[in-house]
Short mmCIF file of the C-alpha atoms (twelve columns), coordinates in Angstrom:
data_MODEL
# 
_entry.id   MODEL 
# 
loop_
_atom_site.group_PDB 
_atom_site.id 
_atom_site.type_symbol 
_atom_site.label_atom_id 
_atom_site.label_alt_id 
_atom_site.label_comp_id 
_atom_site.label_asym_id 
_atom_site.label_seq_id 
_atom_site.Cartn_x 
_atom_site.Cartn_y 
_atom_site.Cartn_z 
_atom_site.pdbx_PDB_model_num 
ATOM 1   C CA . MET A 1   -58.087 -70.161 -239.844 1 
ATOM 2   C CA . SER A 2   -54.798 -72.240 -238.923 1 
ATOM 3   C CA . LEU A 3   -52.421 -71.520 -236.529 1 
ATOM 4   C CA . ILE A 4   -50.204 -74.003 -234.565 1 
ATOM 5   C CA . LEU A 5   -50.262 -73.073 -231.300 1 
ATOM 6   C CA . ASN A 6   -46.773 -73.719 -229.345 1 
ATOM 7   C CA . LYS A 7   -48.507 -74.116 -226.347 1 
ATOM 8   C CA . VAL A 8   -52.783 -74.178 -224.580 1 
ATOM 9   C CA . LEU A 9   -54.259 -70.873 -224.288 1 
ATOM 10  C CA . GLN A 10  -55.489 -70.404 -220.707 1 
ATOM 11  C CA . ILE A 11  -59.139 -68.510 -221.288 1 
ATOM 12  C CA . ALA A 12  -61.084 -67.361 -218.882 1 
ATOM 13  C CA . ILE A 13  -64.854 -66.524 -219.399 1 
ATOM 14  C CA . ALA A 14  -67.513 -64.097 -218.255 1 
ATOM 15  C CA . ASP A 15  -71.566 -64.348 -218.836 1 
ATOM 16  C CA . ASP A 16  -73.783 -63.871 -216.468 1 
ATOM 17  C CA . HIS A 17  -76.107 -65.881 -218.269 1 
ATOM 18  C CA . PRO A 18  -75.175 -69.537 -216.906 1 
ATOM 19  C CA . VAL A 19  -76.379 -70.847 -219.838 1 
ATOM 20  C CA . VAL A 20  -73.886 -68.742 -222.323 1 
ATOM 21  C CA . LEU A 21  -71.505 -69.319 -220.043 1 
ATOM 22  C CA . ASN A 22  -71.933 -73.131 -220.082 1 
ATOM 23  C CA . ALA A 23  -71.910 -72.881 -223.427 1 
ATOM 24  C CA . LEU A 24  -68.968 -70.983 -224.119 1 
ATOM 25  C CA . LYS A 25  -67.207 -73.192 -220.975 1 
ATOM 26  C CA . HIS A 26  -68.260 -77.007 -223.884 1 
ATOM 27  C CA . GLU A 27  -67.969 -74.639 -227.115 1 
ATOM 28  C CA . LEU A 28  -64.183 -74.028 -226.314 1 
ATOM 29  C CA . GLY A 29  -63.325 -76.623 -224.146 1 
ATOM 30  C CA . ARG A 30  -63.242 -79.340 -226.225 1 
ATOM 31  C CA . LEU A 31  -60.463 -78.183 -228.340 1 
ATOM 32  C CA . PRO A 32  -57.171 -79.223 -227.552 1 
ATOM 33  C CA . GLU A 33  -55.492 -75.546 -228.253 1 
ATOM 34  C CA . PHE A 34  -57.997 -74.099 -225.637 1 
ATOM 35  C CA . ARG A 35  -58.291 -74.711 -221.522 1 
ATOM 36  C CA . ILE A 36  -60.896 -72.746 -219.778 1 
ATOM 37  C CA . VAL A 37  -59.093 -72.041 -215.997 1 
ATOM 38  C CA . LEU A 38  -61.697 -69.696 -214.601 1 
ATOM 39  C CA . MET A 39  -65.584 -69.171 -215.464 1 
ATOM 40  C CA . ALA A 40  -67.331 -65.773 -213.972 1 
ATOM 41  C CA . GLN A 41  -71.190 -64.151 -213.588 1 
ATOM 42  C CA . THR A 42  -70.205 -60.943 -213.149 1 
ATOM 43  C CA . GLY A 43  -67.892 -58.296 -213.137 1 
ATOM 44  C CA . ASP A 44  -66.483 -58.641 -209.305 1 
ATOM 45  C CA . GLU A 45  -65.759 -61.682 -209.829 1 
ATOM 46  C CA . LEU A 46  -63.827 -61.759 -212.986 1 
ATOM 47  C CA . LEU A 47  -61.617 -58.984 -211.678 1 
ATOM 48  C CA . GLU A 48  -61.426 -60.961 -208.542 1 
ATOM 49  C CA . SER A 49  -60.545 -64.319 -210.214 1 
ATOM 50  C CA . LEU A 50  -58.150 -62.594 -212.344 1 
ATOM 51  C CA . GLN A 51  -56.212 -60.947 -210.048 1 
ATOM 52  C CA . ARG A 52  -55.374 -64.645 -208.313 1 
ATOM 53  C CA . THR A 53  -55.239 -66.560 -212.077 1 
ATOM 54  C CA . PRO A 54  -53.653 -64.336 -214.693 1 
ATOM 55  C CA . CYS A 55  -54.958 -65.405 -218.006 1 
ATOM 56  C CA . GLU A 56  -53.800 -65.512 -221.448 1 
ATOM 57  C CA . VAL A 57  -57.179 -64.905 -223.213 1 
ATOM 58  C CA . VAL A 58  -60.428 -63.141 -221.334 1 
ATOM 59  C CA . ILE A 59  -64.233 -63.548 -223.394 1 
ATOM 60  C CA . THR A 60  -66.579 -61.500 -221.795 1 
ATOM 61  C CA . ASP A 61  -69.213 -59.791 -222.056 1 
ATOM 62  C CA . PHE A 62  -70.452 -56.079 -222.736 1 
ATOM 63  C CA . ALA A 63  -72.561 -55.342 -219.620 1 
ATOM 64  C CA . MET A 64  -72.045 -57.525 -216.373 1 
ATOM 65  C CA . PRO A 65  -73.523 -57.361 -213.443 1 
ATOM 66  C CA . THR A 66  -71.653 -56.079 -210.009 1 
ATOM 67  C CA . GLU A 67  -72.331 -55.853 -206.108 1 
ATOM 68  C CA . GLU A 68  -73.217 -52.286 -206.476 1 
ATOM 69  C CA . LYS A 69  -75.583 -52.025 -208.779 1 
ATOM 70  C CA . ASP A 70  -77.961 -54.817 -211.133 1 
ATOM 71  C CA . GLU A 71  -75.621 -53.472 -214.098 1 
ATOM 72  C CA . ALA A 72  -72.757 -52.277 -214.445 1 
ATOM 73  C CA . ASP A 73  -71.374 -49.980 -217.199 1 
ATOM 74  C CA . GLY A 74  -69.609 -51.938 -219.735 1 
ATOM 75  C CA . PHE A 75  -67.062 -49.207 -220.613 1 
ATOM 76  C CA . ILE A 76  -66.017 -49.365 -217.778 1 
ATOM 77  C CA . LEU A 77  -65.577 -52.913 -217.031 1 
ATOM 78  C CA . ILE A 78  -63.635 -53.054 -220.288 1 
ATOM 79  C CA . LYS A 79  -61.189 -50.303 -219.219 1 
ATOM 80  C CA . ARG A 80  -60.512 -52.101 -215.841 1 
ATOM 81  C CA . ILE A 81  -59.351 -54.982 -216.904 1 
ATOM 82  C CA . ARG A 82  -57.178 -53.395 -220.187 1 
ATOM 83  C CA . THR A 83  -55.225 -51.249 -217.023 1 
ATOM 84  C CA . GLU A 84  -55.692 -53.726 -214.754 1 
ATOM 85  C CA . PHE A 85  -54.211 -56.751 -216.877 1 
ATOM 86  C CA . PRO A 86  -52.524 -54.345 -219.865 1 
ATOM 87  C CA . SER A 87  -51.461 -57.229 -221.252 1 
ATOM 88  C CA . THR A 88  -54.115 -60.052 -221.806 1 
ATOM 89  C CA . LYS A 89  -56.154 -60.259 -225.140 1 
ATOM 90  C CA . LEU A 90  -59.700 -59.285 -224.190 1 
ATOM 91  C CA . ILE A 91  -62.634 -60.573 -226.655 1 
ATOM 92  C CA . VAL A 92  -65.957 -59.152 -225.872 1 
ATOM 93  C CA . TYR A 93  -68.638 -61.401 -227.081 1 
ATOM 94  C CA . THR A 94  -72.209 -59.427 -226.473 1 
ATOM 95  C CA . ALA A 95  -75.625 -59.540 -228.155 1 
ATOM 96  C CA . MET A 96  -75.014 -55.604 -229.045 1 
ATOM 97  C CA . ASN A 97  -74.925 -54.256 -232.530 1 
ATOM 98  C CA . ASN A 98  -73.868 -50.561 -232.222 1 
ATOM 99  C CA . SER A 99  -71.712 -49.316 -234.380 1 
ATOM 100 C CA . ALA A 100 -70.256 -46.426 -232.510 1 
ATOM 101 C CA . VAL A 101 -69.830 -49.126 -229.288 1 
ATOM 102 C CA . VAL A 102 -68.374 -50.971 -230.929 1 
ATOM 103 C CA . LYS A 103 -65.611 -48.811 -232.557 1 
ATOM 104 C CA . ARG A 104 -64.567 -47.594 -229.472 1 
ATOM 105 C CA . LEU A 105 -64.146 -50.793 -227.741 1 
ATOM 106 C CA . TYR A 106 -61.284 -51.416 -231.011 1 
ATOM 107 C CA . ARG A 107 -60.083 -47.490 -229.512 1 
ATOM 108 C CA . MET A 108 -59.702 -49.061 -226.367 1 
ATOM 109 C CA . GLY A 109 -57.788 -52.041 -227.140 1 
ATOM 110 C CA . VAL A 110 -60.222 -54.661 -227.548 1 
ATOM 111 C CA . PHE A 111 -58.197 -57.256 -229.328 1 
ATOM 112 C CA . SER A 112 -62.189 -58.417 -231.043 1 
ATOM 113 C CA . VAL A 113 -66.484 -57.787 -230.704 1 
ATOM 114 C CA . ILE A 114 -67.806 -61.244 -231.436 1 
ATOM 115 C CA . SER A 115 -71.715 -60.473 -232.047 1 
ATOM 116 C CA . LYS A 116 -73.363 -63.490 -230.080 1 
ATOM 117 C CA . LYS A 117 -75.612 -64.607 -233.461 1 
ATOM 118 C CA . GLU A 118 -72.418 -65.350 -234.951 1 
ATOM 119 C CA . LYS A 119 -71.284 -68.632 -235.304 1 
ATOM 120 C CA . ALA A 120 -69.293 -70.286 -233.116 1 
ATOM 121 C CA . GLU A 121 -66.311 -70.832 -235.080 1 
ATOM 122 C CA . GLU A 122 -65.979 -67.109 -235.397 1 
ATOM 123 C CA . LEU A 123 -65.035 -66.816 -231.600 1 
ATOM 124 C CA . VAL A 124 -62.586 -69.386 -232.226 1 
ATOM 125 C CA . SER A 125 -60.654 -68.027 -234.786 1 
ATOM 126 C CA . ALA A 126 -60.570 -64.599 -232.785 1 
ATOM 127 C CA . CYS A 127 -58.878 -66.730 -229.985 1 
ATOM 128 C CA . LEU A 128 -56.670 -67.894 -232.184 1 
ATOM 129 C CA . ALA A 129 -55.758 -65.029 -233.585 1 
ATOM 130 C CA . THR A 130 -54.859 -64.192 -230.066 1 
ATOM 131 C CA . GLN A 131 -51.374 -65.635 -230.933 1 
ATOM 132 C CA . SER A 132 -50.638 -63.658 -233.963 1 
ATOM 133 C CA . ASN A 133 -49.253 -61.026 -234.852 1 
ATOM 134 C CA . LYS A 134 -52.805 -59.388 -235.568 1 
ATOM 135 C CA . GLN A 135 -53.025 -55.965 -233.408 1 
ATOM 136 C CA . VAL A 136 -57.418 -56.470 -234.012 1 
ATOM 137 C CA . TYR A 137 -59.791 -59.403 -235.287 1 
ATOM 138 C CA . PHE A 138 -62.595 -58.371 -236.713 1 
ATOM 139 C CA . PRO A 139 -65.337 -60.400 -237.352 1 
ATOM 140 C CA . VAL A 140 -66.389 -61.627 -240.882 1 
ATOM 141 C CA . SER A 141 -69.447 -59.561 -240.624 1 
ATOM 142 C CA . LEU A 142 -68.424 -56.708 -239.959 1 
ATOM 143 C CA . ARG A 143 -64.751 -57.035 -241.888 1 
ATOM 144 C CA . GLY A 144 -64.950 -54.802 -244.638 1 
ATOM 145 C CA . GLU A 145 -66.320 -51.826 -242.434 1 
ATOM 146 C CA . LEU A 146 -64.371 -52.149 -239.580 1 
ATOM 147 C CA . GLU A 147 -60.874 -52.755 -241.581 1 
ATOM 148 C CA . MET A 148 -61.607 -49.551 -244.110 1 
ATOM 149 C CA . SER A 149 -62.232 -47.755 -240.980 1 
ATOM 150 C CA . TRP A 150 -59.138 -49.147 -238.899 1 
ATOM 151 C CA . ALA A 151 -57.079 -48.346 -242.212 1 
ATOM 152 C CA . GLN A 152 -57.775 -44.912 -242.376 1 
ATOM 153 C CA . GLY A 153 -57.155 -44.547 -238.552 1 
ATOM 154 C CA . ASP A 154 -59.042 -40.906 -238.115 1 
ATOM 155 C CA . ALA A 155 -62.512 -42.925 -239.549 1 
ATOM 156 C CA . PHE A 156 -62.498 -44.700 -235.564 1 
ATOM 157 C CA . ALA A 157 -63.221 -40.807 -234.606 1 
ATOM 158 C CA . GLN A 158 -64.945 -38.839 -237.335 1 
ATOM 159 C CA . ASN A 159 -67.762 -36.125 -235.450 1 
ATOM 160 C CA . LYS A 160 -70.688 -37.575 -235.921 1 
ATOM 161 C CA . GLU A 161 -69.763 -40.870 -233.687 1 
ATOM 162 C CA . LEU A 162 -70.050 -40.586 -230.231 1 
ATOM 163 C CA . THR A 163 -68.181 -39.379 -227.538 1 
ATOM 164 C CA . MET A 164 -67.636 -41.704 -224.826 1 
ATOM 165 C CA . SER A 165 -69.541 -39.816 -222.328 1 
ATOM 166 C CA . GLU A 166 -71.959 -38.964 -224.373 1 
ATOM 167 C CA . LEU A 167 -72.744 -43.074 -225.232 1 
ATOM 168 C CA . GLU A 168 -72.870 -43.657 -221.432 1 
ATOM 169 C CA . VAL A 169 -75.381 -41.163 -221.257 1 
ATOM 170 C CA . VAL A 170 -78.109 -42.039 -223.851 1 
ATOM 171 C CA . ARG A 171 -77.134 -45.525 -222.518 1 
ATOM 172 C CA . LEU A 172 -77.836 -44.935 -218.832 1 
ATOM 173 C CA . PHE A 173 -80.797 -42.472 -220.391 1 
ATOM 174 C CA . VAL A 174 -82.218 -45.026 -222.352 1 
ATOM 175 C CA . GLY A 175 -81.999 -47.307 -219.594 1 
ATOM 176 C CA . GLY A 176 -84.223 -45.599 -217.931 1 
ATOM 177 C CA . CYS A 177 -82.282 -43.576 -215.168 1 
ATOM 178 C CA . SER A 178 -83.585 -39.595 -214.288 1 
ATOM 179 C CA . LEU A 179 -81.209 -36.763 -215.250 1 
ATOM 180 C CA . GLY A 180 -80.580 -37.016 -211.793 1 
ATOM 181 C CA . ASP A 181 -79.489 -40.605 -211.819 1 
ATOM 182 C CA . ILE A 182 -77.340 -40.507 -214.668 1 
ATOM 183 C CA . CYS A 183 -76.034 -37.264 -212.616 1 
ATOM 184 C CA . ASP A 184 -75.130 -39.160 -209.483 1 
ATOM 185 C CA . ARG A 185 -73.370 -42.341 -211.658 1 
ATOM 186 C CA . LEU A 186 -71.441 -40.524 -213.733 1 
ATOM 187 C CA . SER A 187 -70.957 -37.717 -210.967 1 
ATOM 188 C CA . ARG A 188 -71.118 -35.169 -213.902 1 
ATOM 189 C CA . THR A 189 -73.745 -32.030 -212.679 1 
ATOM 190 C CA . PRO A 190 -76.720 -31.444 -214.591 1 
ATOM 191 C CA . SER A 191 -76.030 -29.251 -217.489 1 
ATOM 192 C CA . THR A 192 -73.368 -31.569 -218.892 1 
ATOM 193 C CA . VAL A 193 -74.995 -34.485 -218.454 1 
ATOM 194 C CA . SER A 194 -77.605 -32.119 -220.689 1 
ATOM 195 C CA . THR A 195 -74.926 -30.903 -222.634 1 
ATOM 196 C CA . HIS A 196 -74.298 -34.710 -223.121 1 
ATOM 197 C CA . LYS A 197 -77.525 -35.680 -224.256 1 
ATOM 198 C CA . ASN A 198 -78.068 -32.861 -226.787 1 
ATOM 199 C CA . ASN A 199 -74.311 -33.151 -228.774 1 
ATOM 200 C CA . ALA A 200 -75.441 -37.095 -228.753 1 
ATOM 201 C CA . MET A 201 -78.857 -36.391 -230.544 1 
ATOM 202 C CA . ARG A 202 -77.524 -33.984 -232.970 1 
ATOM 203 C CA . LYS A 203 -74.582 -35.909 -234.560 1 
ATOM 204 C CA . LEU A 204 -77.454 -39.120 -234.795 1 
ATOM 205 C CA . GLY A 205 -79.557 -36.939 -236.115 1 
ATOM 206 C CA . LEU A 206 -82.539 -37.529 -233.845 1 
ATOM 207 C CA . THR A 207 -84.683 -34.593 -232.445 1 
ATOM 208 C CA . THR A 208 -86.778 -36.348 -229.666 1 
ATOM 209 C CA . ASP A 209 -86.401 -38.812 -226.598 1 
ATOM 210 C CA . ALA A 210 -89.122 -41.497 -228.007 1 
ATOM 211 C CA . ASP A 211 -86.970 -41.242 -231.591 1 
ATOM 212 C CA . LEU A 212 -83.515 -41.661 -229.180 1 
ATOM 213 C CA . ILE A 213 -84.798 -44.917 -227.254 1 
ATOM 214 C CA . LYS A 214 -86.140 -46.047 -230.010 1 
ATOM 215 C CA . TYR A 215 -82.618 -45.915 -232.540 1 
ATOM 216 C CA . ALA A 216 -81.737 -47.416 -229.010 1 
ATOM 217 C CA . TYR A 217 -83.429 -50.508 -229.986 1 
ATOM 218 C CA . ALA A 218 -82.880 -50.810 -233.177 1 
ATOM 219 C CA . THR A 219 -78.881 -50.594 -232.753 1 
ATOM 220 C CA . GLY A 220 -78.928 -52.853 -230.287 1 
ATOM 221 C CA . MET A 221 -77.320 -50.848 -227.454 1 
ATOM 222 C CA . ILE A 222 -79.609 -51.625 -225.443 1 
# 
């Protein structure tokens, strides 16, 4: 991508793995168009740092540890960033490759979702694209599928896709949480949680809990 920037982009990067964090700092920091102004290893640290040091671009992993629990629900972190820092362009850099989750993130206002399996140039291109008039940036590997869905509009909300609540319940369930744990974490009743789980399995064409867990691992949901 060729794009002449009139200023240096102020970028925040966040990942709970120090090796990934340092690799991102090295890869992006060597380019004159970018300046890494803050780094964070937890969701709490990222949010607190952004209050002190606003950034034009935030690159974060999907699920980040918090003080309250070992791993935060990624949707909660993304929602908070979008709500508290609406002018910031958000890029999710993740190993997760579930298409329903990826589309949900775009609907939430994420500028781009880049897989950690992509070449580093793809992340650089996404960062540069934040200064264009693009609403979103789709990685090359998913461009055809996502551009078609985006153009059709309602394709991003097909009935077969899981709702936010269904995704939350499934991700917690396959992550090892009991029904009671899920109810506590989401502040929902057992009947509501069961309904969300059953609806998700029906949409995915799955009949057993074992099938659901296999699906989650196969699609990178966990």
